[in-house]
DRENROPA-593228 format. One record per residue (C-alpha): x, z, y; residue in three letters. Coordinates in steps of 0.5 Angstrom, whole numbers, always signed. Layout:
BEGIN
+-------+-------+-------+------+
:     x :     z :     y : rest :
+-------+-------+-------+------+
:     X :     Z :     Y :  ALA :
...
+-------+-------+-------+------+
//
This chain:
BEGIN
+-------+-------+-------+------+
:     x :     z :     y : rest :
+-------+-------+-------+------+
:    -2 :    +8 :   +57 :  MET :
:    -2 :    +5 :   +51 :  ALA :
:    -7 :    +0 :   +48 :  ALA :
:   -13 :    +4 :   +43 :  LEU :
:   -10 :    +0 :   +38 :  HIS :
:    -3 :    +2 :   +39 :  GLU :
:    -5 :    +9 :   +38 :  TRP :
:    -4 :   +12 :   +31 :  SER :
:    -9 :   +15 :   +27 :  LEU :
:    -7 :   +22 :   +28 :  GLU :
:    -7 :   +21 :   +36 :  ASP :
:   -14 :   +17 :   +36 :  ALA :
:   -17 :   +24 :   +30 :  SER :
:   -14 :   +28 :   +35 :  ARG :
:   -17 :   +25 :   +42 :  GLU :
:   -24 :   +24 :   +37 :  ILE :
:   -24 :   +32 :   +35 :  LYS :
:   -23 :   +34 :   +43 :  ALA :
:   -29 :   +29 :   +44 :  ARG :
:   -25 :   +25 :   +50 :  ARG :
:   -25 :   +18 :   +46 :  LEU :
:   -31 :   +16 :   +43 :  SER :
:   -32 :   +13 :   +36 :  PRO :
:   -36 :    +7 :   +39 :  VAL :
:   -32 :    +6 :   +44 :  THR :
:   -26 :    +6 :   +38 :  LEU :
:   -29 :    +2 :   +34 :  ALA :
:   -32 :    -3 :   +39 :  GLN :
:   -24 :    -4 :   +41 :  ALA :
:   -22 :    -6 :   +34 :  ILE :
:   -27 :   -10 :   +32 :  LEU :
:   -27 :   -14 :   +38 :  GLU :
:   -19 :   -15 :   +36 :  ARG :
:   -21 :   -18 :   +30 :  ILE :
:   -26 :   -22 :   +33 :  ALA :
:   -19 :   -25 :   +37 :  GLN :
:   -14 :   -24 :   +32 :  LEU :
:   -16 :   -25 :   +25 :  ASP :
:   -19 :   -33 :   +25 :  GLY :
:   -11 :   -33 :   +25 :  THR :
:    -9 :   -28 :   +21 :  LEU :
:   -14 :   -28 :   +16 :  GLN :
:   -14 :   -20 :   +14 :  SER :
:   -21 :   -19 :   +13 :  TYR :
:   -25 :   -22 :    +8 :  ALA :
:   -31 :   -19 :   +10 :  THR :
:   -33 :   -15 :   +17 :  VAL :
:   -37 :   -11 :   +17 :  THR :
:   -38 :   -10 :   +25 :  ALA :
:   -46 :    -8 :   +23 :  GLU :
:   -45 :    -2 :   +19 :  GLN :
:   -37 :    +0 :   +22 :  ALA :
:   -42 :    +1 :   +29 :  ILE :
:   -47 :    +5 :   +25 :  GLY :
:   -42 :    +9 :   +23 :  GLN :
:   -38 :   +11 :   +28 :  ALA :
:   -45 :   +12 :   +32 :  GLN :
:   -47 :   +18 :   +26 :  HIS :
:   -39 :   +21 :   +27 :  ALA :
:   -40 :   +21 :   +34 :  GLU :
:   -46 :   +25 :   +34 :  GLN :
:   -45 :   +28 :   +29 :  GLU :
:   -38 :   +31 :   +32 :  ILE :
:   -43 :   +32 :   +39 :  ALA :
:   -47 :   +37 :   +35 :  ASP :
:   -41 :   +41 :   +32 :  GLY :
:   -40 :   +38 :   +25 :  LYS :
:   -34 :   +35 :   +25 :  TYR :
:   -32 :   +33 :   +19 :  ARG :
:   -24 :   +33 :   +19 :  GLY :
:   -19 :   +28 :   +21 :  PRO :
:   -21 :   +22 :   +19 :  LEU :
:   -28 :   +23 :   +23 :  HIS :
:   -30 :   +17 :   +26 :  GLY :
:   -24 :   +13 :   +24 :  ILE :
:   -24 :    +6 :   +23 :  PRO :
:   -21 :    +3 :   +17 :  VAL :
:   -21 :    -2 :   +12 :  SER :
:   -21 :    -2 :    +5 :  VAL :
:   -18 :    -7 :    +0 :  LYS :
:   -22 :   -13 :    -3 :  ASP :
:   -22 :   -10 :   -10 :  THR :
:   -25 :    -3 :    -9 :  ILE :
:   -33 :    -3 :    -9 :  ALA :
:   -37 :    -2 :    -3 :  SER :
:   -44 :    -1 :    -4 :  ALA :
:   -48 :    -7 :    -1 :  GLY :
:   -42 :   -10 :    +2 :  ILE :
:   -39 :   -16 :    -2 :  ARG :
:   -33 :   -14 :    -6 :  THR :
:   -29 :   -20 :    -9 :  THR :
:   -22 :   -19 :   -11 :  ALA :
:   -21 :   -26 :    -8 :  SER :
:   -23 :   -29 :   -14 :  SER :
:   -29 :   -33 :   -16 :  ARG :
:   -31 :   -29 :   -23 :  LEU :
:   -34 :   -24 :   -17 :  PHE :
:   -36 :   -29 :   -12 :  ASP :
:   -42 :   -27 :   -10 :  GLY :
:   -42 :   -19 :   -13 :  TRP :
:   -45 :   -14 :    -9 :  VAL :
:   -44 :    -7 :   -12 :  PRO :
:   -50 :    -3 :   -13 :  GLU :
:   -45 :    +3 :   -12 :  GLN :
:   -39 :    +5 :    -8 :  ASP :
:   -32 :    +6 :   -11 :  ALA :
:   -30 :   +14 :   -12 :  GLY :
:   -25 :   +13 :    -7 :  VAL :
:   -30 :   +10 :    -2 :  ILE :
:   -35 :   +15 :    -3 :  THR :
:   -29 :   +20 :    -1 :  ARG :
:   -28 :   +16 :    +5 :  LEU :
:   -35 :   +17 :    +7 :  LYS :
:   -35 :   +24 :    +7 :  SER :
:   -30 :   +25 :   +10 :  ALA :
:   -33 :   +21 :   +17 :  GLY :
:   -29 :   +15 :   +16 :  ALA :
:   -32 :    +9 :   +20 :  VAL :
:   -31 :    +2 :   +14 :  ILE :
:   -29 :    -4 :   +19 :  LEU :
:   -29 :    -9 :   +12 :  GLY :
:   -26 :   -12 :    +6 :  LYS :
:   -18 :   -13 :    +7 :  ALA :
:   -16 :   -19 :    +3 :  VAL :
:   -12 :   -19 :    -4 :  CYS :
:    -8 :   -24 :    -8 :  SER :
:   -13 :   -25 :   -14 :  GLU :
:   -15 :   -20 :   -18 :  LEU :
:   -11 :   -16 :   -14 :  GLY :
:    -4 :   -20 :   -19 :  PHE :
:    -2 :   -26 :   -15 :  ILE :
:    -6 :   -32 :   -13 :  GLY :
:    -7 :   -37 :    -7 :  PRO :
:   -10 :   -32 :    -3 :  MET :
:    -5 :   -28 :    +2 :  TYR :
:    -6 :   -26 :    +9 :  ALA :
:    -2 :   -28 :   +14 :  ARG :
:    +4 :   -24 :   +17 :  ASN :
:    +3 :   -22 :   +24 :  PRO :
:   +11 :   -22 :   +26 :  TRP :
:   +11 :   -29 :   +24 :  ASN :
:    +5 :   -32 :   +21 :  ILE :
:    +9 :   -38 :   +18 :  ARG :
:   +12 :   -32 :   +13 :  TYR :
:   +10 :   -28 :    +7 :  PHE :
:    +6 :   -22 :    +8 :  ALA :
:    +7 :   -18 :    +2 :  GLY :
:    +3 :   -18 :    -6 :  ALA :
:    -2 :   -16 :    -7 :  SER :
:    -5 :   -12 :    -1 :  SER :
:    -3 :   -18 :    +4 :  SER :
:    -9 :   -17 :    +9 :  GLY :
:    -9 :    -8 :    +8 :  SER :
:    -1 :    -9 :   +11 :  ALA :
:    -2 :   -14 :   +16 :  ALA :
:    -9 :   -12 :   +19 :  GLY :
:    -5 :    -5 :   +20 :  VAL :
:    +1 :    -8 :   +23 :  ALA :
:    -4 :   -12 :   +28 :  ALA :
:    -8 :    -6 :   +30 :  GLY :
:   -14 :    -9 :   +27 :  LEU :
:   -15 :    -2 :   +23 :  ALA :
:   -11 :    +5 :   +23 :  PHE :
:   -11 :    +5 :   +16 :  GLY :
:   -13 :    +2 :   +10 :  SER :
:   -14 :    +4 :    +2 :  ILE :
:   -10 :    -1 :    -2 :  ALA :
:    -8 :    -1 :    -9 :  GLY :
:    -1 :    -1 :   -13 :  ASP :
:    +0 :    -3 :   -20 :  SER :
:    +8 :    -6 :   -19 :  GLY :
:    +9 :    -5 :   -12 :  GLY :
:    +2 :    -8 :    -9 :  SER :
:    +2 :    -2 :    -3 :  ILE :
:   +10 :    -2 :    -2 :  ARG :
:   +12 :    -9 :    -1 :  ASP :
:    +7 :   -10 :    +4 :  PRO :
:    +7 :    -5 :    +8 :  ALA :
:   +15 :    -7 :    +8 :  ALA :
:   +15 :   -14 :   +10 :  LEU :
:   +10 :   -12 :   +15 :  CYS :
:   +13 :    -6 :   +18 :  GLY :
:    +8 :    -1 :   +17 :  VAL :
:    +8 :    +5 :   +12 :  THR :
:    +5 :    +5 :    +5 :  GLY :
:    +4 :   +10 :    +1 :  PHE :
:    +3 :   +10 :    -7 :  LYS :
:    +1 :   +17 :    -9 :  PRO :
:    +2 :   +21 :   -16 :  THR :
:    -2 :   +17 :   -21 :  PHE :
:    -9 :   +19 :   -22 :  GLY :
:    -9 :   +23 :   -15 :  CYS :
:   -13 :   +18 :   -13 :  VAL :
:   -20 :   +15 :   -17 :  SER :
:   -20 :    +9 :   -19 :  ARG :
:   -27 :    +8 :   -21 :  THR :
:   -31 :    +2 :   -20 :  ARG :
:   -25 :    -1 :   -17 :  THR :
:   -22 :    -8 :   -20 :  VAL :
:   -18 :    -6 :   -26 :  PRO :
:   -11 :   -10 :   -27 :  LEU :
:    -7 :    -5 :   -31 :  SER :
:   -10 :    +2 :   -34 :  HIS :
:    -4 :    +6 :   -35 :  SER :
:    -1 :    +3 :   -27 :  PHE :
:    -6 :    +2 :   -22 :  ASP :
:    -5 :    +7 :   -17 :  THR :
:   -10 :    +8 :   -10 :  ILE :
:    -7 :   +10 :    -3 :  GLY :
:    -6 :    +9 :    +4 :  PRO :
:    -3 :    +3 :    +8 :  ILE :
:    -2 :    +7 :   +16 :  ALA :
:    +2 :    +6 :   +22 :  ARG :
:    +7 :   +13 :   +19 :  SER :
:    +8 :   +17 :   +14 :  ALA :
:    +3 :   +23 :   +18 :  THR :
:    -3 :   +18 :   +18 :  ASP :
:    -2 :   +17 :   +11 :  CYS :
:    -1 :   +24 :    +9 :  ALA :
:    -9 :   +24 :   +13 :  LEU :
:   -11 :   +18 :    +9 :  LEU :
:    -8 :   +21 :    +2 :  PHE :
:   -11 :   +29 :    +3 :  ASN :
:   -18 :   +26 :    +4 :  ALA :
:   -19 :   +20 :    -2 :  ILE :
:   -15 :   +26 :    -7 :  ALA :
:   -19 :   +29 :   -12 :  GLY :
:   -21 :   +30 :   -19 :  TYR :
:   -26 :   +24 :   -22 :  ASP :
:   -30 :   +26 :   -28 :  SER :
:   -31 :   +18 :   -28 :  GLU :
:   -23 :   +17 :   -28 :  ASP :
:   -20 :   +18 :   -35 :  PRO :
:   -13 :   +19 :   -32 :  VAL :
:   -16 :   +23 :   -26 :  SER :
:   -12 :   +29 :   -24 :  VAL :
:   -17 :   +36 :   -24 :  ARG :
:   -11 :   +39 :   -19 :  THR :
:    -8 :   +33 :   -15 :  PRO :
:    -4 :   +37 :   -10 :  PRO :
:    -6 :   +36 :    -2 :  LYS :
:    -1 :   +36 :    +4 :  VAL :
:    +0 :   +41 :    +9 :  SER :
:    +2 :   +41 :   +16 :  HIS :
:    +7 :   +46 :   +14 :  ALA :
:    +9 :   +42 :    +8 :  GLU :
:    +9 :   +35 :   +12 :  LEU :
:   +13 :   +39 :   +18 :  SER :
:   +19 :   +41 :   +13 :  ARG :
:   +24 :   +34 :   +15 :  GLY :
:   +30 :   +32 :   +13 :  LEU :
:   +35 :   +38 :   +12 :  ARG :
:   +37 :   +41 :    +6 :  GLY :
:   +33 :   +36 :    +3 :  LEU :
:   +38 :   +33 :    -4 :  ARG :
:   +37 :   +26 :    -3 :  MET :
:   +40 :   +21 :    -9 :  GLY :
:   +42 :   +14 :    -8 :  VAL :
:   +43 :    +9 :   -14 :  PRO :
:   +49 :    +6 :   -12 :  ALA :
:   +50 :    +2 :   -18 :  ARG :
:   +43 :    +0 :   -19 :  PHE :
:   +43 :    -4 :   -12 :  LEU :
:   +49 :    -7 :   -12 :  ASP :
:   +46 :   -11 :   -18 :  ALA :
:   +40 :   -12 :   -15 :  GLY :
:   +42 :   -18 :   -10 :  GLY :
:   +41 :   -14 :    -3 :  MET :
:   +42 :   -19 :    +2 :  ASN :
:   +47 :   -17 :    +8 :  GLY :
:   +42 :   -15 :   +13 :  GLU :
:   +37 :   -11 :    +9 :  VAL :
:   +45 :    -7 :    +6 :  ALA :
:   +47 :    -6 :   +13 :  LYS :
:   +39 :    -3 :   +15 :  ALA :
:   +40 :    +1 :    +9 :  PHE :
:   +46 :    +4 :   +10 :  ALA :
:   +44 :    +6 :   +18 :  PHE :
:   +39 :    +9 :   +15 :  ALA :
:   +43 :   +14 :   +11 :  LEU :
:   +47 :   +15 :   +16 :  GLY :
:   +41 :   +17 :   +21 :  ILE :
:   +38 :   +22 :   +14 :  MET :
:   +45 :   +25 :   +14 :  ARG :
:   +45 :   +26 :   +21 :  ASP :
:   +38 :   +30 :   +21 :  GLU :
:   +41 :   +34 :   +14 :  GLY :
:   +40 :   +30 :    +8 :  ALA :
:   +45 :   +31 :    +3 :  LYS :
:   +46 :   +25 :    +0 :  VAL :
:   +50 :   +23 :    -6 :  THR :
:   +50 :   +18 :   -11 :  GLU :
:   +47 :   +17 :   -17 :  ILE :
:   +47 :   +13 :   -23 :  ASP :
:   +40 :   +13 :   -27 :  ILE :
:   +41 :   +10 :   -35 :  ALA :
:   +36 :    +5 :   -37 :  TYR :
:   +34 :    +1 :   -29 :  LEU :
:   +36 :    -5 :   -30 :  ARG :
:   +31 :    -6 :   -36 :  HIS :
:   +25 :    -3 :   -31 :  ALA :
:   +22 :    -9 :   -28 :  ARG :
:   +21 :   -13 :   -34 :  ALA :
:   +18 :    -6 :   -37 :  VAL :
:   +14 :    -7 :   -31 :  ASN :
:   +13 :   -14 :   -33 :  TRP :
:   +11 :   -14 :   -40 :  THR :
:    +6 :    -8 :   -40 :  ILE :
:    +2 :   -11 :   -33 :  LEU :
:    +2 :   -17 :   -38 :  ARG :
:    -1 :   -15 :   -44 :  ALA :
:    -6 :    -9 :   -40 :  GLU :
:    -8 :   -15 :   -36 :  GLY :
:   -10 :   -20 :   -40 :  PHE :
:   -13 :   -15 :   -44 :  ASN :
:   -17 :   -13 :   -38 :  VAL :
:   -19 :   -20 :   -37 :  HIS :
:   -19 :   -23 :   -44 :  ARG :
:   -26 :   -25 :   -44 :  SER :
:   -26 :   -28 :   -38 :  ALA :
:   -20 :   -32 :   -39 :  LEU :
:   -23 :   -34 :   -46 :  LEU :
:   -30 :   -37 :   -43 :  GLU :
:   -29 :   -38 :   -36 :  GLN :
:   -22 :   -40 :   -34 :  ARG :
:   -24 :   -45 :   -29 :  GLU :
:   -26 :   -39 :   -25 :  LYS :
:   -18 :   -37 :   -24 :  PHE :
:   -13 :   -40 :   -21 :  SER :
:    -7 :   -44 :   -24 :  PRO :
:    -2 :   -39 :   -22 :  SER :
:    -6 :   -33 :   -24 :  THR :
:    -9 :   -36 :   -31 :  TYR :
:    -2 :   -37 :   -33 :  ARG :
:    +0 :   -30 :   -30 :  ALA :
:    -5 :   -26 :   -34 :  LEU :
:    -6 :   -31 :   -41 :  ALA :
:    +2 :   -30 :   -42 :  VAL :
:    +0 :   -23 :   -44 :  GLY :
:    -4 :   -27 :   -50 :  GLU :
:    +2 :   -28 :   -53 :  MET :
:    +6 :   -21 :   -53 :  LEU :
:    +5 :   -18 :   -59 :  THR :
:    +4 :   -10 :   -61 :  ALA :
:   +11 :   -11 :   -62 :  GLU :
:   +13 :   -13 :   -56 :  ASP :
:    +8 :    -8 :   -52 :  TYR :
:   +10 :    -2 :   -56 :  LEU :
:   +18 :    -3 :   -54 :  CYS :
:   +15 :    -3 :   -47 :  ALA :
:   +12 :    +3 :   -48 :  GLN :
:   +19 :    +6 :   -51 :  GLN :
:   +23 :    +4 :   -46 :  ALA :
:   +18 :    +7 :   -40 :  ARG :
:   +19 :   +13 :   -43 :  THR :
:   +26 :   +13 :   -43 :  LEU :
:   +26 :   +11 :   -36 :  ILE :
:   +22 :   +16 :   -35 :  ALA :
:   +26 :   +22 :   -39 :  SER :
:   +32 :   +20 :   -34 :  GLU :
:   +29 :   +19 :   -27 :  MET :
:   +26 :   +27 :   -29 :  ALA :
:   +33 :   +29 :   -31 :  LYS :
:   +35 :   +26 :   -25 :  THR :
:   +31 :   +30 :   -21 :  PHE :
:   +34 :   +36 :   -23 :  GLU :
:   +39 :   +35 :   -18 :  THR :
:   +36 :   +31 :   -13 :  VAL :
:   +29 :   +33 :   -10 :  ASP :
:   +28 :   +25 :    -7 :  VAL :
:   +31 :   +18 :    -9 :  ILE :
:   +33 :   +13 :    -3 :  ALA :
:   +34 :    +5 :    -3 :  LEU :
:   +31 :    -1 :    +1 :  PRO :
:   +24 :    -3 :    -1 :  THR :
:   +25 :    -9 :    -3 :  ARG :
:   +33 :   -13 :    -3 :  PRO :
:   +31 :   -19 :    +2 :  VAL :
:   +26 :   -19 :    +7 :  THR :
:   +20 :   -24 :    +8 :  ALA :
:   +21 :   -32 :    +5 :  ALA :
:   +18 :   -37 :   +10 :  ARG :
:   +11 :   -40 :    +7 :  GLY :
:    +6 :   -37 :    +6 :  ALA :
:    -1 :   -38 :    +1 :  PHE :
:    -8 :   -37 :    +5 :  VAL :
:   -15 :   -40 :    +4 :  ALA :
:   -14 :   -46 :    +9 :  GLN :
:    -6 :   -48 :    +9 :  PRO :
:    -4 :   -50 :   +16 :  ARG :
:    +0 :   -57 :   +17 :  ALA :
:    +7 :   -54 :   +15 :  GLY :
:    +6 :   -49 :   +11 :  ASP :
:   +12 :   -49 :    +5 :  GLU :
:   +11 :   -46 :    -1 :  PRO :
:   +12 :   -38 :    -2 :  ILE :
:   +17 :   -35 :    -6 :  ALA :
:   +16 :   -29 :    -9 :  ASN :
:   +21 :   -24 :    -8 :  GLY :
:   +24 :   -20 :   -11 :  ASP :
:   +20 :   -13 :   -13 :  VAL :
:   +26 :   -10 :   -18 :  ASN :
:   +26 :    -4 :   -13 :  PHE :
:   +19 :    -3 :   -13 :  LEU :
:   +16 :    -2 :   -20 :  SER :
:   +21 :    +2 :   -23 :  LEU :
:   +16 :    +9 :   -20 :  PHE :
:   +10 :    +5 :   -22 :  ASN :
:   +13 :    +6 :   -29 :  LEU :
:   +15 :   +14 :   -27 :  THR :
:    +8 :   +15 :   -24 :  GLY :
:   +11 :   +19 :   -18 :  GLY :
:   +10 :   +18 :   -12 :  PRO :
:   +14 :   +13 :    -7 :  ALA :
:   +13 :   +11 :    +0 :  ILE :
:   +15 :    +5 :    +4 :  SER :
:   +17 :    +7 :   +12 :  LEU :
:   +20 :    +2 :   +17 :  PRO :
:   +28 :    +1 :   +17 :  ALA :
:   +29 :    -5 :   +23 :  GLY :
:   +29 :   -12 :   +23 :  PHE :
:   +33 :   -18 :   +21 :  ASP :
:   +36 :   -23 :   +25 :  SER :
:   +29 :   -27 :   +25 :  ASN :
:   +25 :   -21 :   +27 :  GLY :
:   +22 :   -19 :   +20 :  LEU :
:   +21 :   -12 :   +18 :  PRO :
:   +26 :    -9 :   +14 :  ILE :
:   +23 :    -4 :    +9 :  GLY :
:   +26 :    +4 :    +7 :  LEU :
:   +23 :    +7 :    +0 :  GLN :
:   +23 :   +14 :    -1 :  LEU :
:   +21 :   +17 :    -9 :  ALA :
:   +20 :   +23 :   -12 :  GLY :
:   +18 :   +26 :   -20 :  ARG :
:   +11 :   +26 :   -21 :  PRO :
:    +7 :   +31 :   -16 :  TYR :
:   +12 :   +32 :   -11 :  ALA :
:    +8 :   +28 :    -5 :  ASP :
:    +9 :   +33 :    +0 :  SER :
:   +17 :   +32 :    -1 :  THR :
:   +16 :   +24 :    -1 :  VAL :
:   +11 :   +24 :    +6 :  LEU :
:   +16 :   +30 :    +9 :  SER :
:   +22 :   +27 :    +8 :  ALA :
:   +18 :   +20 :   +10 :  ALA :
:   +16 :   +24 :   +16 :  ARG :
:   +23 :   +27 :   +19 :  GLY :
:   +26 :   +20 :   +18 :  PHE :
:   +20 :   +17 :   +23 :  GLN :
:   +21 :   +23 :   +28 :  GLU :
:   +29 :   +21 :   +28 :  ALA :
:   +27 :   +13 :   +29 :  THR :
:   +22 :    +9 :   +32 :  ASP :
:   +21 :    +3 :   +28 :  TRP :
:   +14 :    +5 :   +26 :  HIS :
:   +11 :    +5 :   +33 :  ARG :
:   +13 :    -2 :   +34 :  LYS :
:    +7 :    -7 :   +35 :  PHE :
:    +9 :   -15 :   +34 :  PRO :
:    +7 :   -20 :   +40 :  SER :
:    +0 :   -22 :   +39 :  ASP :
:    +2 :   -29 :   +41 :  GLY :
:    +6 :   -29 :   +34 :  GLU :
:    -3 :   -28 :   +31 :  GLN :
:    -5 :   -34 :   +35 :  ARG :
+-------+-------+-------+------+
//
């Protein structure tokens, strides 16, 4: 029988509900594993062991009293360090927030607690949820990049240091580390999950979503955290929830589009291209109807996201950039300060281009149900940014996120799921995306793929993590 940390969230939830697994035993096992491995992986900024055990004890007592709350009851999870937790240090990996202990929970934390989740701690992220010198290590090989910006969330799930993590995505920050760490990362439709009391970066892109081992696990997390929040001005009043029947539809009859010309221009390396072709073959065998599509203006998506993200990021952090420059790392300062040089015309043109891209994408979704493409055109680059680099660490390559940011422009759901490994044993990601509010379609397609494959069940060797 697999060790507890290798169970899926779904499996652990089933055993807890049946009272065959103690939430306290489960929390203790994961906390012991964090203590054993995270000194090297550096996936947690803060571990709240005492609080987690208390929450697990409370969950166990509630379940014994017949007050079972649902699939997350008693499940150990982490949250990205940009998400405020009452009474818990929350830093966003930035000296701007060093020592900040919020008095109130973020809206998404409130929903996690209402669902009975056990919160293990705060997952490391890049500075301000953007870029900068703070990344977890990749558990498949600690000398390779773990992704940005939710690296701690993905690395922790991959290494069995949490059954799921709540993270954020403004240009690929859920899907990028999920692909590089060999786990499943889901960016829901914009506005479905509250952003209240999270450290902001981009008003029109910031999206909260889950990272977990599988699409099913992501669906369970999404159902718990999605919901209207009157404090969030972009919150959707009736966000979609995913029923078991919807999640079980699978791939048969699904219309799947592949933007072949866009991918050809995207610089895919040979191993990613081969893995993607193999994944398409699996989905065809499972009944998906795969066709080539051509979407106008996609080649501009990265530049459009870059412009809007930096203009809005500068606006959010304007005062700090001007008055507390010393509290920013040089790379984060440069990335945000460039927003000051963008004109109103630049921002307007980018938003107009965004509207064009979204319009063309909407036309495409009249003929297909999902779009399939690799999550990234390349696998992890060698090198890692960490708080205390080891001797021999190399500078990190940023990697190409061209395949990610276009779904931040449209606001629709997108998921990254494991689809094989390269010759260095590093994960390759497959991305599936849908029209806004088609979250159940994207999740069911992802589950259909994972029912036909086992890459999401693979675990890195603990020896790579020491």
